[in-house]
N, C-alpha and C positions, 0 to 999 in steps of 0.2 A: 221772872217776876218774883218779888218778895213774897214769902209766906206760902208758896206753892210747893208741894212735893210732886216730883214728876217721875214717871217710869218710862224709860226708853226701850225700844225694841232690842233684841239681841244682835241684830245685824250690824256689821261694821260700816256699811255703806252710809255716808253722811245723810243722804236723802231719807234713809230708813229710820234715822234717829228722831222721828217725829214724836211729839208729846202725845201720849196715849191716855194718861191718867192725871186728872186734876184733883188733888186731895186737900180739902180745907177742913178735914175732920178735927175734932177736939180742939178747936180754936176759940171756943166760947163766943162765936160771932152771931149777931142778930141778922135778920133778913136784909136790912139795908146794907150792912157791911158786906155780906156775901154777894148781894146784888151788885154792889160797887166793884168788888173784885172780879166778878164774872163779866160784867159789862166792860171793864177795863181790858180784860183778856180778849174779848170779842173785838173791841174797838182798836186796841193797840197792837195786837198780834193775831190778826184774822187767820193767817196761814196756820199758826199753831192751834188756834181755837177750832178750826175745821177738822183737825186730827184728833181731837179729844173724843175718846170712846167711853171712858169711865170717869164719872163725876162723883166724888165722895164728899158728902156734906154732913156726915154723921156726927153726933155728939156736939151740937151747937145749940143755939137758942132760937132756932127757926120756928115761927108760928105759921109760916106758909112756905111753899116751894117757890123760890124766886122765879119770876116770869121769864127772865132772860135764859133760863135753862133751855127753852125751846129754840134758842139761837144756835145751839150746838147741834148741827145737822147730822153728825155722825155718832151722836151719843147712843151707846148701847146699854150701859150699866149706870143706874142712878141709885145711890144709897143715901137716904135721908133718915136713917135710923137714929133713935135716941134724941130726937128734938122735941118740940112741943106742938107738933102739927095737929091740927084739928080737921084738916081737909086736904084732899089730893085734888089738884086742878084737872078740869076736863081736858085741857090741851095735852095732857100726858098720853091720851089715846092716839094723838097724831104724831107722837114721837116714835121713832123706830127702835124702841128699847127691846132688849132681850132679857134684861133683868131689872126688876124694880124691888128695892129693899126699903121698906118703910116700917120696920119693926120698932117696938117700944116708943110709940107716940101716943096720942090720945084719940086715935081715929075711931069714929063710929060708922055704922052702916050708911047713914044718910050723907056722910062726908066723902064717900068714895065716888070716883067718876062713874057716870052711867055706863061707860064701857072702857076697857083697857085696850092697849095696842094688841093687835092680833099676832105680833111678832114676839111677844113676851114668852120666854121659856121658863123663867123663874120669877115667882111672885111671893114675897115674904111680907106678910101683914101680921106676924106674930107679936104678942105682947101689946095689943091695942085694946080698945073697948068695943069690939064687934060682938053683937049679940046673936046675929043670924049669919048663916053661911052666905057669902056674897054671890048672888046669882050671876053677876057679870062674868065670873070665872068660867062658867059653863059655855061661854061664847069665845073662848080663847083657844083656837085650834093648835097652837104651838106649845101651850103650857105643858111642862114636864114636871116641875117642882112647885108645889104650893105649900106654904108654911102658914098655919093659922093658930098654932099653939099659943097658950097664954091669953086667950080671949075668953069671952063668956058665951061661946056658941054651944048650944045644948043639943042640936041635932044637925045631921048632914042629910041633904036631899037624896032621894033614891037614885037620881040621875048621876050621882057621883060614883064612879067605880073605883074601888080601892084595889090597886095593883101592888103586889109585893114581889120582890125579886129576890 
């Protein structure tokens, strides 16, 4: 597909050369354009779309996360950094993401989903407009890495344990 950067596995087996990463970053695309590209991928190449694990939509002109993101059943990493997002959709809680990167947007506390996927290991919400520690992260049993720097958070709840290694 035109405009997509792909990453193949290291295996020489042709069946193993499945598309793993769809990269539409730094393309200056709006939500409609991204949605059209993604819907085209799902519609025209369903076998390839089902293998997508990493979706990189950073540095575009997105005001919202395209709804067709939920069509990528095996999606594990979603990067929507550097857009103009004001809200993260509730359906992200039903995606089996292990990494959600939404740094440098305009996200506020009331724009976060009521819950995040319990499979998320890395959550990056740095560089947004958060004023309070998001309590949803306390209900994320798999979370290992949380990035909240560059926000306006003044205090961290006592429930949060700081572990340094």
